[in-house]
C-alpha positions in Angstrom: -46.1 -43.1 -126.3 -43.4 -43.8 -123.7 -44.3 -44.6 -120.2 -43.2 -43.2 -116.8 -44.1 -45.7 -113.8 -43.8 -44.3 -110.6 -43.3 -46.7 -107.5 -44.5 -49.7 -109.5 -48.2 -48.4 -108.9 -49.0 -45.2 -111.4 -47.9 -45.1 -114.8 -48.4 -42.1 -117.2 -48.2 -42.2 -120.9 -46.1 -39.6 -122.3 -44.4 -38.3 -125.6 -40.9 -40.1 -126.0 -39.4 -36.8 -126.5 -40.8 -35.2 -123.5 -40.3 -38.3 -121.6 -36.4 -38.3 -122.5 -36.4 -34.3 -121.5 -38.2 -35.3 -118.0 -35.7 -38.2 -117.3 -32.9 -36.0 -117.6 -34.6 -33.2 -115.2 -35.4 -36.1 -113.1 -32.3 -37.5 -112.8 -30.6 -34.1 -112.0 -32.8 -33.6 -109.2 -32.6 -37.1 -107.8 -28.7 -37.2 -108.1 -28.5 -34.3 -105.8 -30.2 -36.0 -103.4 -33.6 -33.6 -103.8 -37.2 -34.5 -104.1 -39.7 -32.2 -105.7 -43.3 -32.3 -106.7 -44.0 -33.6 -110.3 -47.6 -32.4 -111.7 -49.1 -32.9 -115.0 -52.6 -32.7 -116.4 -54.3 -36.4 -116.9 -55.7 -37.5 -120.1 -59.5 -37.8 -120.8 -59.5 -41.6 -120.4 -58.1 -40.9 -117.1 -60.4 -38.3 -116.3 -59.9 -34.4 -116.7 -57.8 -33.3 -113.6 -54.5 -33.1 -112.6 -51.9 -35.6 -110.8 -49.3 -34.7 -108.6 -46.6 -37.0 -107.0 -43.6 -36.6 -105.0 -40.4 -37.5 -106.7 -37.6 -38.8 -104.2 -34.3 -40.8 -104.5 -36.1 -43.6 -102.3 -39.1 -44.0 -104.7 -38.4 -46.1 -108.0 -39.3 -45.0 -111.4 -39.1 -46.3 -114.7 -39.0 -45.0 -118.1 -40.4 -47.1 -121.1 -39.9 -45.6 -124.6 -41.7 -46.5 -127.7 -39.0 -46.2 -129.9 -35.5 -47.8 -129.7 -34.0 -44.3 -130.9 -33.1 -41.6 -128.1 -34.5 -38.2 -129.3 -32.0 -35.7 -129.4 -32.2 -33.2 -126.5 -32.8 -29.5 -126.4 -30.9 -28.1 -123.8 -33.0 -24.8 -123.3 -36.0 -27.2 -122.8 -34.1 -29.0 -120.1 -33.6 -25.7 -118.7 -36.9 -24.4 -118.8 -38.1 -27.7 -117.3 -35.4 -27.5 -114.3 -36.8 -23.8 -113.5 -40.1 -25.4 -112.9 -38.5 -28.2 -110.9 -36.8 -25.8 -108.7 -39.9 -23.8 -107.9 -42.0 -24.0 -104.7 -45.0 -26.0 -107.1 -42.4 -28.4 -108.4 -41.6 -30.0 -111.8 -44.5 -28.9 -114.3 -44.5 -29.9 -118.2 -43.9 -26.9 -120.3 -44.0 -26.7 -123.9 -40.4 -26.9 -125.6 -39.0 -23.6 -126.5 -39.2 -22.8 -130.5 -35.7 -22.2 -131.6 -36.6 -18.7 -132.5 -37.7 -18.1 -129.0 -34.3 -18.5 -128.0 -32.2 -15.1 -127.7 -29.6 -14.7 -130.5 -26.8 -14.8 -127.9 -27.6 -18.3 -126.7 -28.4 -19.7 -130.3 -25.5 -21.9 -131.7 -23.9 -20.2 -134.6 -23.1 -22.9 -137.4 -19.2 -23.2 -138.4 
């Protein structure tokens, strides 16, 4: 489990693979000077509920991974997360698209 720390005051535990994809999406928004909300469902130890934060270029974020290896990135998952980040409700965690769920025209054909 990795950790995303927001403004040095809030830390959320996330799977390394999810965290790597969120890092790319959040960086894309912040590099363009855009803020957005980011919401997730809380784990039972923190209560069953929902947390929402405002992501802004002026607020510090840190990403701490449990593994030293960077997980491979799925461009379709990044796209799905970016769609939510650009919506009025902000960035939401969505399930990683299964390779068979990607339309054939978007699949990479082996050489």
